[in-house]
ZAMARGU-4260 file (C-alpha; in steps of 0.2 Angstrom, whole numbers, plus 5000, padded with zeros to 4 digits):
<rodrens>
0) 5420/5331/5554 | 5413/5335/5571 | 5395/5339/5571 | 5397/5355/5580 | 5409/5369/5575
5) 5422/5372/5588 | 5435/5385/5582 | 5447/5382/5596 | 5449/5364/5592 | 5455/5368/5574
10) 5464/5384/5576 | 5477/5378/5588 | 5483/5364/5577 | 5483/5372/5559 | 5494/5387/5562
15) 5507/5376/5570 | 5506/5364/5554 | 5507/5379/5542 | 5522/5387/5551 | 5532/5370/5553
20) 5530/5366/5535 | 5536/5382/5529 | 5520/5388/5520 | 5523/5406/5525 | 5539/5408/5516
25) 5541/5415/5498 | 5539/5401/5486 | 5553/5407/5475 | 5542/5406/5459 | 5529/5418/5451
30) 5528/5437/5451 | 5535/5444/5467 | 5522/5452/5478 | 5527/5459/5495 | 5520/5468/5510
35) 5530/5475/5524 | 5521/5474/5541 | 5521/5491/5550 | 5532/5485/5564 | 5523/5485/5581
40) 5532/5491/5596 | 5542/5477/5605 | 5533/5482/5621 | 5516/5481/5613 | 5502/5468/5613
45) 5488/5465/5600 | 5475/5478/5600 | 5460/5481/5589 | 5469/5492/5577 | 5483/5479/5575
50) 5470/5465/5572 | 5461/5475/5559 | 5476/5480/5549 | 5485/5463/5551 | 5469/5454/5545
55) 5469/5465/5530 | 5487/5461/5526 | 5485/5443/5529 | 5470/5442/5517 | 5479/5451/5503
60) 5495/5440/5506 | 5485/5424/5506 | 5475/5429/5491 | 5491/5433/5481 | 5499/5417/5487
65) 5485/5407/5480 | 5486/5417/5464 | 5503/5410/5461 | 5513/5425/5466 | 5530/5424/5475
70) 5523/5432/5491 | 5533/5439/5506 | 5524/5446/5521 | 5539/5454/5530 | 5537/5453/5549
75) 5546/5462/5562 | 5545/5473/5578 | 5551/5491/5582 | 5563/5494/5597 | 5551/5508/5603
80) 5564/5519/5611 | 5555/5528/5625 | 5542/5514/5628 | 5555/5500/5630 | 5567/5511/5641
85) 5552/5515/5652 | 5546/5497/5654 | 5564/5491/5659 | 5567/5506/5671 | 5550/5502/5680
90) 5555/5484/5681 | 5572/5487/5689 | 5565/5500/5701 | 5551/5488/5706 | 5563/5473/5708
95) 5579/5480/5713 | 5576/5498/5719 | 5588/5504/5706 | 5588/5517/5692 | 5596/5516/5675
100) 5610/5528/5681 | 5614/5515/5695 | 5618/5503/5681 | 5626/5515/5668 | 5622/5515/5650
105) 5630/5499/5644 | 5624/5488/5658 | 5607/5496/5657 | 5606/5492/5638 | 5611/5474/5642
110) 5596/5473/5654 | 5584/5479/5640 | 5591/5465/5629 | 5588/5453/5643 | 5570/5459/5644
115) 5567/5458/5626 | 5573/5439/5626 | 5561/5435/5640 | 5546/5446/5637 | 5547/5455/5621
120) 5538/5442/5610 | 5520/5445/5616 | 5514/5453/5601 | 5522/5441/5589 | 5514/5426/5598
125) 5497/5435/5597 | 5500/5438/5578 | 5501/5419/5577 | 5484/5418/5586 | 5477/5429/5572
130) 5482/5417/5559 | 5495/5430/5551 | 5505/5420/5537 | 5520/5431/5539 | 5538/5424/5535
135) 5544/5421/5552 | 5561/5415/5546 | 5565/5432/5540 | 5558/5441/5556 | 5568/5458/5559
140) 5570/5469/5574 | 5575/5487/5571 | 5590/5485/5583 | 5597/5469/5575 | 5614/5470/5568
145) 5609/5470/5550 | 5596/5484/5552 | 5608/5494/5564 | 5621/5494/5549 | 5607/5501/5537
150) 5602/5515/5550 | 5620/5520/5552 | 5624/5520/5534 | 5609/5531/5530 | 5614/5543/5543
155) 5632/5545/5537 | 5626/5547/5519 | 5613/5560/5523 | 5627/5569/5533 | 5639/5568/5518
160) 5625/5574/5507 | 5623/5589/5518 | 5605/5584/5522 | 5608/5581/5541 | 5615/5595/5553
165) 5615/5598/5571 | 5608/5614/5578 | 5599/5623/5592 | 5580/5622/5588 | 5563/5622/5597
170) 5557/5604/5600 | 5543/5596/5610 | 5553/5593/5627 | 5547/5580/5640 | 5554/5587/5657
175) 5551/5570/5665 | 5559/5559/5652 | 5572/5572/5647 | 5570/5569/5629 | 5563/5577/5613
180) 5548/5568/5607 | 5538/5568/5591 | 5521/5577/5588 | 5513/5559/5587 | 5519/5556/5605
185) 5511/5572/5611 | 5493/5570/5618 | 5483/5586/5617 | 5470/5587/5631 | 5456/5599/5633
190) 5458/5608/5650 | 5450/5622/5659 | 5463/5635/5663 | 5465/5654/5663 | 5470/5668/5652
195) 5480/5681/5661 | 5479/5699/5654 | 5496/5708/5658 | 5501/5726/5656 | 5517/5730/5647
200) 5523/5748/5650 | 5528/5758/5634 | 5546/5764/5634 | 5551/5782/5632 | 5534/5790/5637
205) 5525/5783/5622 | 5506/5782/5622 | 5494/5771/5613 | 5481/5779/5601 | 5469/5778/5616
210) 5481/5788/5627 | 5487/5774/5638 | 5505/5772/5643 | 5504/5753/5641 | 5498/5739/5630
215) 5490/5723/5637 | 5495/5706/5631 | 5485/5690/5635 | 5494/5673/5639 | 5490/5656/5646
220) 5508/5654/5651 | 5514/5669/5661 | 5530/5660/5666 | 5537/5662/5648 | 5536/5681/5649
225) 5554/5680/5657 | 5560/5675/5639 | 5549/5688/5629 | 5559/5696/5615 | 5545/5706/5607
230) 5527/5710/5606 | 5518/5708/5589 | 5503/5719/5583 | 5494/5718/5566 | 5501/5731/5554
235) 5483/5737/5550 | 5478/5739/5568 | 5474/5757/5570 | 5476/5756/5589 | 5494/5751/5588
240) 5500/5756/5570 | 5510/5771/5576 | 5519/5760/5590 | 5527/5748/5577 | 5546/5750/5579
245) 5544/5757/5597 | 5549/5748/5613 | 5541/5742/5628 | 5549/5738/5645 | 5547/5720/5650
250) 5539/5720/5667 | 5548/5712/5682 | 5564/5710/5670 | 5567/5728/5664 | 5573/5723/5647
255) 5568/5734/5632 | 5559/5724/5618 | 5552/5730/5602 | 5534/5731/5595 | 5534/5722/5578
260) 5521/5720/5565 | 5516/5702/5561 | 5501/5693/5554 | 5501/5682/5569 | 5493/5696/5579
265) 5474/5696/5575 | 5465/5713/5577 | 5449/5704/5581 | 5456/5692/5594 | 5459/5697/5612
270) 5468/5713/5614 | 5477/5713/5597 | 5494/5712/5606 | 5504/5696/5607 | 5519/5693/5618
275) 5533/5684/5608 | 5544/5671/5616 | 5553/5663/5602 | 5562/5650/5613 | 5546/5643/5621
280) 5532/5643/5609 | 5532/5636/5591 | 5521/5650/5584 | 5531/5663/5592 | 5547/5655/5585
285) 5540/5658/5567 | 5536/5676/5571 | 5554/5677/5578 | 5560/5671/5561 | 5550/5683/5551
290) 5554/5698/5562 | 5572/5694/5567 | 5569/5692/5585 | 5582/5684/5596 | 5578/5668/5607
295) 5580/5668/5626 | 5579/5651/5634 | 5574/5653/5653 | 5571/5635/5657 | 5582/5620/5662
300) 5579/5603/5655 | 5568/5599/5671 | 5557/5613/5666 | 5563/5624/5680 | 5568/5643/5679
305) 5586/5645/5675 | 5598/5655/5686 | 5601/5665/5670 | 5594/5665/5653 | 5603/5659/5637
310) 5602/5670/5622 | 5603/5664/5604 | 5601/5672/5586 | 5586/5665/5577 | 5597/5653/5568
315) 5603/5645/5585 | 5620/5653/5586 | 5624/5661/5603 | 5620/5679/5605 | 5630/5689/5618
320) 5624/5707/5617 | 5608/5705/5626 | 5602/5706/5644 | 5598/5688/5650 | 5596/5691/5668
325) 5582/5683/5678 | 5574/5691/5693 | 5581/5682/5709 | 5564/5678/5716 | 5560/5667/5701
330) 5577/5658/5699 | 5576/5639/5702 | 5557/5638/5703 | 5547/5624/5695 | 5538/5631/5680
335) 5521/5630/5687 | 5527/5637/5704 | 5535/5651/5694 | 5519/5654/5685 | 5510/5658/5702
340) 5524/5669/5708 | 5525/5679/5692 | 5506/5682/5692 | 5507/5687/5710 | 5522/5699/5706
345) 5511/5707/5692 | 5497/5709/5704 | 5508/5718/5717 | 5515/5729/5703 | 5498/5734/5698
350) 5501/5727/5681 | 5488/5712/5681 | 5474/5718/5670 | 5462/5704/5673 | 5461/5685/5674
355) 5448/5675/5663 | 5443/5657/5663 | 5449/5649/5647 | 5447/5632/5639 | 5463/5627/5630
360) 5472/5612/5623 | 5487/5607/5634 | 5500/5595/5627 | 5505/5580/5637 | 5518/5567/5634
365) 5509/5551/5630 | 5522/5541/5640 | 5527/5552/5654 | 5510/5560/5657 | 5518/5577/5661
370) 5515/5594/5651 | 5526/5595/5637 | 5537/5611/5636 | 5543/5619/5619 | 5561/5620/5623
375) 5577/5626/5614 | 5589/5611/5614 | 5604/5605/5603 | 5597/5592/5591 | 5601/5583/5575
380) 5589/5587/5560 | 5586/5581/5543 | 5584/5594/5529 | 5567/5588/5522 | 5563/5600/5508
385) 5575/5592/5496 | 5569/5575/5500 | 5551/5580/5499 | 5551/5586/5481 | 5553/5568/5473
390) 5542/5561/5486 | 5528/5573/5481 | 5530/5569/5463 | 5529/5550/5466 | 5511/5553/5472
395) 5507/5566/5459 | 5512/5555/5444 | 5504/5539/5451 | 5519/5529/5456 | 5512/5528/5473
400) 5493/5528/5475 | 5483/5531/5490 | 5467/5521/5494 | 5456/5530/5497 | 5462/5543/5485
405) 5457/5558/5496 | 5471/5554/5508 | 5483/5561/5495 | 5477/5578/5500 | 5482/5575/5518
410) 5499/5569/5512 | 5502/5584/5500 | 5496/5597/5514 | 5510/5591/5525 | 5523/5588/5512
415) 5521/5605/5504 | 5524/5614/5520 | 5537/5602/5527 | 5548/5607/5542 | 5565/5600/5545
420) 5564/5584/5555 | 5571/5582/5573 | 5579/5565/5573 | 5588/5564/5589 | 5582/5558/5606
425) 5590/5559/5623 | 5588/5541/5627 | 5600/5526/5631 | 5590/5513/5621 | 5591/5515/5602
430) 5603/5518/5587 | 5616/5529/5595 | 5621/5543/5583 | 5637/5539/5574 | 5645/5556/5578
435) 5661/5560/5589 | 5667/5576/5597 | 5684/5582/5601 | 5687/5594/5616 | 5686/5609/5604
440) 5668/5604/5600 | 5672/5598/5582 | 5660/5585/5576 | 5665/5569/5566 | 5653/5558/5558
445) 5658/5540/5554 | 5655/5522/5556 | 5666/5520/5571 | 5679/5530/5581 | 5693/5521/5572
450) 5686/5527/5556 | 5685/5544/5562 | 5704/5544/5568 | 5709/5536/5551 | 5699/5548/5540
455) 5704/5564/5549 | 5722/5559/5554 | 5718/5561/5573 | 5731/5553/5584 | 5728/5544/5601
460) 5731/5560/5610 | 5715/5568/5603 | 5701/5563/5615 | 5685/5558/5606 | 5668/5556/5614
465) 5653/5549/5605 | 5636/5558/5604 | 5626/5552/5618 | 5609/5554/5609 | 5600/5540/5599
470) 5590/5542/5584 | 5571/5544/5583 | 5563/5527/5581 | 5553/5535/5566 | 5570/5537/5558
475) 5575/5519/5558 | 5557/5513/5554 | 5558/5525/5539 | 5570/5512/5531 | 5559/5497/5534
480) 5555/5492/5516 | 5573/5491/5511 | 5582/5489/5527 | 5573/5473/5531 | 5579/5466/5514
485) 5598/5467/5517 | 5602/5485/5511 | 5615/5492/5510 | 5620/5476/5501 | 5611/5473/5485
490) 5605/5456/5490 | 5594/5445/5479 | 5580/5447/5492 | 5581/5466/5490 | 5581/5465/5471
495) 5566/5452/5471 | 5554/5461/5484 | 5558/5479/5482 | 5548/5490/5479 | 5534/5482/5490
500) 5516/5481/5483 | 5505/5488/5497 | 5507/5497/5514 | 5492/5495/5525 | 5492/5509/5538
505) 5482/5522/5548 | 5479/5540/5543 | 5487/5546/5559 | 5504/5541/5553 | 5504/5546/5535
510) 5516/5560/5539 | 5526/5552/5553 | 5530/5536/5544 | 5523/5534/5527 | 5530/5551/5520
515) 5546/5548/5528 | 5548/5530/5521 | 5544/5538/5504 | 5558/5551/5506 | 5571/5540/5513
520) 5568/5526/5501 | 5568/5537/5485 | 5584/5545/5491 | 5593/5528/5493 | 5585/5516/5482
525) 5587/5517/5463 | 5583/5506/5449 | 5601/5507/5443 | 5614/5512/5456 | 5629/5513/5444
530) 5638/5530/5445 | 5635/5533/5426 | 5616/5531/5427 | 5609/5534/5444 | 5592/5528/5438
535) 5575/5532/5443 | 5572/5532/5462 | 5562/5517/5468 | 5546/5520/5478 | 5544/5509/5494
540) 5527/5503/5489 | 5515/5505/5475 | 5499/5507/5485 | 5495/5515/5502 | 5479/5507/5509
545) 5474/5519/5523 | 5462/5511/5535 | 5449/5519/5547 | 5451/5520/5566 | 5440/5507/5575
550) 5430/5515/5589 | 5419/5507/5602 | 5400/5504/5599 | 5397/5523/5604 | 5409/5530/5592
555) 5422/5534/5605 | 5440/5531/5603 | 5446/5516/5613 | 5458/5520/5627 | 5462/5513/5644
560) 5457/5529/5653 | 5440/5527/5646 | 5439/5508/5650 | 5432/5505/5633 | 5446/5495/5626
565) 5442/5478/5618 | 5455/5465/5617 | 5454/5455/5600 | 5460/5439/5609 | 5444/5441/5621
570) 5434/5441/5605 | 5442/5425/5600 | 5443/5416/5616 | 5429/5424/5626 | 5431/5431/5644
575) 5419/5431/5659 | 5412/5447/5666 | 5423/5447/5682 | 5439/5445/5672 | 5434/5458/5660
580) 5430/5470/5674 | 5447/5467/5683 | 5456/5469/5666 | 5448/5486/5663 | 5449/5493/5681
585) 5464/5483/5689 | 5477/5497/5687 | 5466/5512/5689 | 5473/5524/5701 | 5457/5534/5703
590) 5443/5524/5712 | 5429/5535/5706 | 5434/5532/5688 | 5436/5514/5691 | 5419/5512/5698
595) 5411/5521/5683 | 5420/5510/5671 | 5415/5495/5681 | 5397/5500/5680 | 5397/5503/5662
600) 5406/5486/5658 | 5394/5476/5669 | 5379/5485/5659 | 5387/5482/5642 | 5394/5465/5645
605) 5382/5457/5657 | 5386/5440/5652 | 5404/5443/5648 | 5410/5440/5630 | 5407/5423/5623
610) 5421/5414/5612 | 5419/5418/5594 | 5435/5411/5586 | 5448/5419/5575 | 5438/5417/5558
615) 5423/5426/5565 | 5433/5440/5572 | 5443/5442/5555 | 5427/5442/5545 | 5419/5455/5556
620) 5435/5466/5553 | 5434/5464/5534 | 5415/5469/5534 | 5421/5485/5543 | 5435/5488/5530
625) 5426/5502/5522 | 5434/5518/5515 | 5427/5528/5530 | 5439/5536/5543 | 5430/5530/5558
630) 5423/5513/5561 | 5411/5509/5576 | 5414/5491/5583 | 5398/5480/5583 | 5397/5465/5594
635) 5381/5460/5585 | 5390/5459/5569 | 5403/5448/5577 | 5390/5436/5583 | 5382/5436/5566
640) 5398/5431/5558 | 5401/5417/5571 | 5384/5411/5565 | 5390/5412/5547 | 5405/5401/5552
645) 5393/5389/5560 | 5382/5389/5544 | 5397/5385/5533 | 5401/5371/5545 | 5384/5363/5544
650) 5383/5365/5526 | 5400/5355/5524 | 5393/5342/5536 | 5377/5340/5525 | 5388/5339/5509
655) 5400/5326/5517 | 5386/5316/5523 | 5378/5315/5506 | 5394/5312/5496 | 5407/5303/5506
660) 5408/5285/5500 | 5398/5290/5485 | 5402/5292/5466 | 5405/5311/5465 | 5409/5310/5446
665) 5427/5315/5448 | 5431/5309/5430 | 5416/5319/5423 | 5409/5303/5416 | 5390/5299/5414
670) 5385/5315/5423 | 5369/5324/5421 | 5367/5342/5428 | 5350/5348/5435 | 5344/5365/5432
675) 5349/5369/5450 | 5367/5362/5447 | 5369/5373/5431 | 5362/5388/5441 | 5374/5387/5456
680) 5389/5384/5444 | 5384/5400/5435 | 5382/5410/5450 | 5398/5404/5457 | 5407/5411/5441
685) 5399/5428/5444 | 5404/5429/5463 | 5421/5424/5459 | 5423/5438/5447 | 5415/5450/5459
690) 5427/5445/5473 | 5442/5446/5463 | 5438/5463/5457 | 5434/5469/5475 | 5450/5462/5482
695) 5461/5470/5468 | 5452/5486/5472 | 5455/5484/5491 | 5437/5484/5495 | 5437/5469/5507
700) 5421/5475/5514 | 5413/5472/5497 | 5422/5456/5494 | 5417/5449/5511 | 5399/5454/5508
705) 5399/5446/5490 | 5405/5429/5498 | 5393/5430/5513 | 5378/5433/5501 | 5383/5419/5489
710) 5386/5406/5503 | 5371/5411/5514 | 5358/5416/5502 | 5362/5406/5487 | 5372/5390/5491
715) 5365/5386/5508 | 5347/5394/5507 | 5343/5387/5490 | 5355/5375/5482 | 5357/5363/5497
720) 5338/5363/5497 | 5336/5360/5478 | 5349/5346/5480 | 5338/5336/5492 | 5324/5331/5479
725) 5337/5324/5468 | 5348/5315/5481 | 5333/5308/5491 | 5323/5302/5476 | 5325/5284/5474
730) 5319/5285/5456 | 5331/5298/5451 | 5344/5292/5438 | 5361/5289/5445 | 5369/5301/5433
735) 5358/5315/5439 | 5363/5311/5457 | 5381/5310/5452 | 5380/5327/5444 | 5372/5334/5460
740) 5385/5326/5471 | 5399/5333/5460 | 5391/5350/5460 | 5389/5350/5479 | 5407/5345/5482
745) 5415/5356/5468 | 5406/5372/5472 | 5409/5370/5491 | 5427/5367/5488 | 5428/5382/5477
750) 5420/5392/5491 | 5433/5386/5503 | 5447/5392/5492 | 5438/5409/5489 | 5435/5411/5507
755) 5452/5406/5513 | 5461/5423/5513 | 5446/5429/5525 | 5444/5413/5536 | 5459/5403/5535
760) 5456/5390/5549 | 5438/5384/5545 | 5442/5383/5526 | 5458/5373/5528 | 5449/5360/5540
765) 5434/5358/5528 | 5445/5358/5512 | 5455/5344/5519 | 5439/5333/5520 | 5433/5339/5503
770) 5448/5338/5492 | 5448/5319/5489 | 5429/5320/5484 | 5433/5335/5473 | 5447/5326/5464
775) 5460/5340/5469 | 5477/5338/5476 | 5488/5348/5487 | 5496/5348/5505 | 5486/5364/5510
780) 5473/5375/5504 | 5485/5390/5507 | 5494/5385/5490 | 5479/5379/5481 | 5474/5390/5466
785) 5462/5405/5470 | 5446/5402/5460 | 5445/5411/5443 | 5428/5414/5434 | 5425/5404/5418
790) 5412/5414/5408 | 5408/5399/5397 | 5400/5392/5413 | 5388/5407/5415 | 5370/5401/5411
795) 5359/5415/5410 | 5344/5404/5406 | 5347/5393/5421 | 5348/5409/5432 | 5331/5416/5426
800) 5323/5399/5428 | 5329/5397/5446 | 5324/5415/5450 | 5306/5410/5443 | 5307/5394/5454
805) 5313/5404/5469 | 5299/5417/5467 | 5286/5403/5466 | 5292/5394/5482 | 5294/5411/5491
810) 5276/5415/5485 | 5269/5399/5493 | 5279/5402/5509 | 5272/5420/5510 | 5254/5413/5508
815) 5257/5400/5522 | 5265/5413/5533 | 5251/5426/5531 | 5237/5414/5532 | 5245/5404/5546
820) 5246/5388/5537 | 5258/5375/5544 | 5274/5373/5533 | 5271/5354/5532 | 5252/5355/5527
825) 5251/5349/5509 | 5242/5362/5498 | 5233/5362/5482 | 5239/5375/5470 | 5232/5382/5454
830) 5241/5393/5441 | 5233/5406/5430 | 5239/5417/5416 | 5254/5406/5412 | 5265/5410/5398
835) 5275/5397/5387 | 5290/5400/5398 | 5280/5397/5414 | 5273/5380/5407 | 5290/5375/5402
840) 5298/5379/5419 | 5283/5370/5427 | 5286/5354/5417 | 5304/5354/5420 | 5304/5358/5439
845) 5288/5350/5445 | 5297/5338/5457 | 5307/5353/5465 | 5291/5363/5467 | 5281/5349/5474
850) 5295/5344/5486 | 5301/5362/5492 | 5284/5370/5492 | 5275/5355/5500 | 5262/5354/5487
855) 5248/5340/5486 | 5243/5345/5468 | 5248/5358/5455 | 5237/5363/5441 | 5239/5375/5427
860) 5222/5382/5422 | 5217/5384/5404 | 5209/5400/5398 | 5191/5401/5403 | 5194/5389/5418
865) 5186/5395/5434 | 5197/5394/5450 | 5190/5393/5468 | 5192/5408/5479 | 5210/5408/5482
870) 5225/5418/5491 | 5236/5425/5477 | 5254/5428/5474 | 5261/5435/5457 | 5277/5427/5449
875) 5279/5439/5435 | 5262/5440/5427 | 5258/5422/5432 | 5246/5420/5447 | 5249/5407/5460
880) 5232/5403/5468 | 5230/5393/5484 | 5211/5389/5487 | 5205/5397/5503 | 5192/5384/5507
885) 5195/5378/5525 | 5211/5389/5526 | 5207/5407/5525 | 5205/5420/5538 | 5194/5433/5528
890) 5199/5448/5538 | 5218/5444/5538 | 5217/5441/5519 | 5208/5457/5516 | 5222/5466/5526
895) 5235/5457/5517 | 5228/5462/5500 | 5225/5480/5505 | 5244/5481/5509 | 5247/5474/5492
900) 5235/5486/5484 | 5243/5501/5493 | 5260/5496/5488 | 5255/5494/5470 | 5246/5511/5470
905) 5263/5519/5476 | 5272/5510/5462 | 5259/5517/5449 | 5260/5534/5456 | 5279/5534/5455
910) 5280/5529/5437 | 5266/5541/5432 | 5276/5555/5441 | 5292/5551/5432 | 5284/5550/5415
915) 5274/5566/5418 | 5291/5575/5423 | 5295/5586/5408 | 5314/5586/5412 | 5315/5567/5413
920) 5306/5565/5397 | 5315/5578/5388 | 5333/5571/5393 | 5331/5552/5395 | 5334/5541/5380
925) 5319/5534/5371 | 5324/5516/5377 | 5323/5522/5395 | 5307/5530/5393 | 5299/5515/5385
930) 5306/5504/5399 | 5298/5515/5412 | 5281/5515/5402 | 5282/5496/5402 | 5285/5496/5421
935) 5270/5507/5423 | 5259/5495/5413 | 5265/5480/5423 | 5261/5489/5439 | 5244/5494/5433
940) 5240/5476/5427 | 5246/5469/5444 | 5235/5482/5453 | 5220/5478/5443 | 5222/5459/5448
945) 5224/5463/5466 | 5209/5474/5467 | 5199/5460/5458 | 5205/5448/5471 | 5201/5460/5485
950) 5184/5463/5479 | 5181/5444/5478 | 5187/5441/5496 | 5176/5455/5502 | 5161/5447/5493
955) 5163/5430/5502
</rodrens>
């Protein structure tokens, strides 16, 4: 191997080799295990959230593949209705000066397909850079023919099951994009606005309890008052109790509307009176349902004031017996212009009580950037309550388990209060709704117009027009686990890989995607689909692993507007400061904001971002994969894991340098294992068991830490050093050297297999060099077996002996450091108070001790022997003495011993306090109390020895 670790040199070649040789495809043998990738938007590019979740999925997939499972990591992308349509609309406007309407629906859709063929593969190429071992041969797109068939089939069957209907309901309406959008596409922003207090005159000469002829309502959206159909007060409010059932006269409009009692009105908040506009506010709509108030829509699809209102019953059916006139001066006004005009009119009429500054959350479309308007529109809905019932039970009974478990509560809170789901969108790009209308407004749902005519006996003289709307992308992605596997056909692939095993996702889409997948899947997928025995509904996945949100180093959410987004590819490849500044500020429309972001970027990344490689980035992400909701990114941790990769590379070079061309005992003949060999083999079994358990428990943070500790602190820091006295000793028996060479190679080879799911590139590169030395075969480490702990190889005695040896060597090194003695200066060492085990270990490991501690002489004192004045370290009860003649700085040694005495005094006080605590002594088992007493006695003994040593030094 090359002397220096260069990730870019190995990463570019290995992925291509893996993919070309088909190593990502299911093996066809073993227990099936599948993961369905959350399909990223086809318009998207890899961000830190993608990198985090995809790294987790890849580790789980590679682990299961090495465990012998028939693994499928299903890859694909989402057609991203709004986002994709906007991208192509901007493109044709910039290049041709045209809108989609200039093209027409069919031609514009063709333009989108052209864009996808040319530019829609950005994120999939970036997935390759991340090392994602997805099955590219089965890549799916939510608009491909097979998936379109599945989406169409689901819509038709739900309609036939009376679970889909069309109605006039309140939705989040984007006045710029002219479509309904989901709550997830609404970005609530904290804004400074106003609260307008408006006087509503009481009808028929009525008075309030305070003798006033009006009540006051407060609103942040005065323009909606044109559609008010009621005023709500609390039934217990003494100020308005007697007015319930009476009317007010709606100012500026003149329409009589009732005063109703509803819990939505808070006696302690504001004036206690709430204007109710069921057609323009979601809370008001609920009040309207409870109180039977009609809905009056006063806005166009552009968000302008209509020429005349539209009235509907609360169920969405037209209502004709109500005045829907709108004062002429407001007709046609843009909504915010109308707001100013209405406030002015209230003021002129003497009905404006006051205006207060007010902080409020304003909903914006995350794509359009305009304020979202709750609006009554004709939409398609799914009745979710019947679908939610089995989906709730699946989590309650453990068929689906959330990791961490507390996210079940979030799931239940949504599902037990679920509302019907608006699934239609007013776009051209997407799955067009398979519904047709005749000229009388009758609706027909079928797979094609021809099927409609045949099914309903409609002749060619009956004109039919297909619904212009498309389905919400969450509707199609809700079918992801089974739609990608060939459903509605009962394919072998579907039977093999469904249900999938784990879904890795974020907490923010538990409702929008996870819950909907569960509902859809359980309705359509059954264990036995015969009519006689419908069977148990299948769940889409057995585990939902919910990840946290990666924030920047200050804990802020990453966003382009804040200029704190980190590109995972920049972490891998590196980027210079000027390019990073341009990347963060290049498209900013606000110069002051751009300057602020540039200043912060230059301060935070003064030297740019150095290249770290994919393995280091991935390992950092695993270390952050805790069960917390928020995760702060840490560049220092990334640098630390780049050093870890380098450590592994250097260790491999050391092993290869000492084993290539040598007899490594492949056939296990004439092999002698040293204590160090037995110890590292024993420790390997323990870490293999730990890692396996933690991966199975989805604690990749713990598993990566287990591996890091073993490789850095055991294998590299100690075992490689302990191998040198054997390999470099010309007098050592060949069998012993052979045993050490075999252990070096086999343990490192096991480490590579153990680390491969986390660090695919460096492990493959090193494994290819090691496999002939370790006597293993295989084309790639990807299909090599994952290490399994062998309890028979655990050697507790060897572990205890090496810990003794490590404590001894560490003690000598501590004395050298504290007394400022050079690491290469040979020392004479005496041992006092040695036990039989100490003497045995001393005899068996003298060569290691002399070599690694750099000793000139090592003597165990007999009882009664005097030792010269020495610096002391304890190894258990054994004293390690380094004579101070010519070495000691008296003042420094006194200071060191004072620190030791202080530490031991605290230990003694802690144990004494514990044993004098009546609650502890009364409740603790006898064995525990005896153990604490033994610890106290040990601490007192050690303290006595240190105090004697301190007194001796002071007497010098």
